[in-house]
C-alpha positions in Angstrom: 77.1 82.8 89.2 78.5 83.0 92.7 77.4 80.0 94.8 77.0 80.0 98.5 79.5 77.8 100.3 78.2 74.2 100.4 75.8 74.8 97.5 78.3 74.5 94.6 77.1 71.2 93.3 73.5 72.2 93.6 74.3 75.3 91.5 76.0 73.1 88.9 73.2 70.7 88.8 70.7 73.5 88.2 72.0 74.0 84.7 72.2 70.4 83.8 68.7 69.7 82.6 68.9 71.9 79.5 72.7 72.1 79.2 73.2 75.6 80.5 76.8 76.7 80.8 77.7 77.2 84.4 80.5 79.4 85.6 81.2 79.2 89.3 83.4 81.4 91.5 83.6 79.5 94.8 86.0 81.4 97.0 89.5 80.5 98.1 92.1 80.0 100.8 95.0 81.7 99.0 98.5 80.9 100.0 101.4 83.4 99.9 104.9 82.1 100.1 107.6 84.5 101.5 111.0 83.4 100.4 114.2 84.0 102.6 115.0 87.2 100.6 111.6 88.8 101.3 112.2 92.6 101.6 110.4 93.5 104.9 110.9 97.3 104.2 109.6 97.2 100.7 107.1 94.4 100.6 105.3 94.3 104.0 102.8 97.0 103.2 101.5 95.5 100.0 101.4 92.0 101.7 99.4 93.4 104.6 96.9 95.1 102.2 96.7 91.9 100.2 95.4 90.1 103.3 93.4 92.8 105.1 91.8 94.7 102.2 88.0 95.1 102.9 88.7 93.6 106.4 89.8 90.4 104.7 86.4 89.9 103.2 87.6 89.2 99.6 87.8 85.8 97.9 91.3 86.6 96.7 92.8 87.9 99.9 96.1 86.3 101.0 94.8 84.0 103.7 97.7 81.6 104.5 101.2 83.0 104.7 104.2 80.7 104.5 107.3 82.3 105.8 110.9 81.2 105.7 111.8 80.3 109.3 114.9 82.6 109.2 112.7 85.6 108.4 109.8 84.9 110.7 110.6 87.4 113.5 111.4 90.2 111.1 108.2 89.5 109.0 106.0 89.2 112.1 107.4 92.5 113.5 106.8 94.3 110.2 103.3 93.1 109.9 102.5 94.1 113.5 103.8 97.6 112.7 101.4 97.7 109.8 98.5 96.5 112.0 99.3 99.3 114.5 98.5 101.9 111.8 95.0 100.6 111.2 92.1 102.8 112.2 89.0 100.8 112.9 85.6 102.3 112.5 82.6 103.1 110.2 83.5 103.6 106.6 81.7 107.0 106.5 84.6 108.5 108.5 87.5 109.7 106.2 90.1 108.6 108.8 89.0 105.0 109.0 91.1 102.4 107.2 89.3 99.2 108.2 85.6 98.5 108.7 83.6 95.8 110.4 82.7 92.3 109.4 79.5 92.1 107.4 77.4 90.1 109.8 77.2 88.5 113.2 77.7 84.9 111.9 80.9 85.8 110.2 82.1 87.8 113.2 81.5 84.8 115.5 83.3 82.5 113.0 86.4 84.7 112.9 86.7 84.9 116.7 86.2 81.1 116.9 89.0 80.6 114.4 91.3 82.7 116.5 90.4 80.8 119.7 90.9 77.5 117.9 94.4 78.5 116.7 95.5 79.7 120.1 94.2 76.6 121.7 96.2 74.5 119.3 99.5 76.4 119.9 99.4 79.6 117.8 100.8 82.8 119.3 99.0 86.1 118.9 101.6 88.7 117.5 99.0 91.5 117.5 95.2 91.8 117.7 93.1 88.7 118.4 90.2 90.4 120.1 86.8 91.8 119.4 86.3 95.6 119.7 83.8 96.7 122.3 80.9 98.8 121.1 78.4 98.7 118.2 79.3 96.9 115.1 81.1 93.6 114.3 84.7 94.8 114.7 87.7 92.5 115.2 91.2 93.8 115.6 93.5 93.0 112.6 95.2 89.8 113.9 98.6 88.3 113.1 99.2 84.8 114.4 102.4 82.9 114.2 103.3 79.2 115.0 100.4 78.3 112.9 100.2 74.9 111.1 97.8 72.6 109.2 95.1 71.3 111.5 94.1 74.7 112.7 90.9 76.1 111.1 92.6 79.4 110.4 94.9 77.5 108.0 92.6 74.8 106.6 89.5 76.9 106.0 88.7 80.2 104.5 88.5 82.8 107.3 87.0 85.7 105.3 88.1 88.1 108.0 91.0 90.2 109.4 93.3 87.3 110.3 96.8 86.4 108.9 98.2 83.0 110.0 102.0 82.8 109.6 103.3 79.3 108.9 107.0 78.8 109.2 109.0 76.6 106.8 112.6 75.4 106.5 112.1 73.4 103.4 110.7 75.3 100.4 109.5 72.1 98.7 107.4 71.3 101.7 106.0 74.8 101.8 104.9 74.5 98.2 103.4 71.1 98.9 101.4 72.5 101.8 100.3 75.5 99.8 98.9 73.2 97.1 97.6 70.5 99.4 94.1 71.9 99.7 90.7 71.7 97.9 91.0 75.4 97.2 92.8 76.8 94.1 91.7 80.4 93.5 94.9 82.5 93.8 98.4 82.3 95.2 101.5 84.4 95.4 105.3 84.3 95.9 107.3 87.1 97.4 111.1 87.7 97.1 113.8 90.0 95.9 115.1 87.6 93.3 112.2 87.8 90.8 113.3 85.0 88.6 113.6 82.7 91.6 110.1 83.8 92.8 108.7 83.2 89.3 110.1 79.7 89.3 108.4 78.9 92.6 105.2 80.5 91.5 105.1 78.2 88.4 104.8 75.3 90.9 101.7 76.7 92.6 98.4 75.1 91.6 95.8 77.8 91.4 93.9 79.7 88.8 95.8 82.9 89.3 99.3 83.4 90.6 101.2 86.6 91.4 104.8 87.4 92.1 105.4 90.2 94.6 101.7 91.1 94.7 98.4 89.4 95.5 95.1 90.1 94.0 96.3 92.7 91.6 94.7 92.6 88.2 93.5 94.5 85.1 89.9 93.4 85.6 87.7 93.1 83.6 90.1 92.8 80.7 92.0 90.0 82.6 90.3 86.7 83.2 89.4 85.7 86.8 89.3 82.0 87.5 90.0 79.2 90.0 90.7 75.5 89.9 89.7 72.6 92.1 86.9 73.6 94.4 87.6 77.3 93.8 85.9 77.6 90.5 84.5 76.3 87.3 85.3 78.2 84.1 86.5 81.7 83.7 85.0 85.1 84.3 85.9 88.3 82.4 88.5 88.7 79.7 88.6 87.0 76.4 88.2 83.6 78.1 85.1 84.6 80.0 83.5 86.0 76.9 84.3 82.8 75.0 82.9 80.6 77.7 79.5 82.3 77.3 79.5 82.1 73.5 78.8 79.4 70.9 81.6 78.6 68.5 80.5 78.3 64.9 82.7 77.3 62.0 81.8 78.8 58.5 82.9 77.1 55.3 82.9 78.5 51.8 84.0 76.3 48.9 85.5 78.7 46.3 86.7 76.4 43.5 83.0 75.6 42.5 82.1 79.2 41.8 
């Protein structure tokens, strides 16, 4: 089951009296680490889509982006160029590429997250404002100079915001990426795939991608999180097994 935020333990307890199996998918605050060999020309579009697909309203969107300090300006400019291509509007229009937020409460939360980040020193690269007119529309927003302690970094935004967090020390970036109660997905991006895979092996989350984020052969592939992002697995062989009873059959043949 999918549990509303804050009701995770209540959902778990609901199955306890008669030992029901409980599988919980509890959302995430996925980190993406961009190494110093990040290919702005080739990787910026998939990174942008990984964060802003469905207006950022997906549990496995890339929600915290750690960028090597030496690449910050190039990455920010590339992402701003992607944001400039976005056409906001109702999904019934064939030209629209990004729709509204789902409800007023989430719309107000997203705007409050942006205000909180700016008040604490973040810089708006692009976006950052609500769109006038009917509907809960917020511009696709790129923020840099972000850091822990800002709600946009510490909490799940579930909206069209990408906070960029600069790092000089890769070990510290990995530590920050892991230092959270969330653990749904994570990703590492870089031209040297073996190096990126080595970094990805140090990320503590249920799913980890290299040079992608959120990609998957679902439902054949399992979907799962760790820590406060999930309990058990959905889909795939592991999801099927978690909802099944194991029985061991024995036949003694030397007595026949």
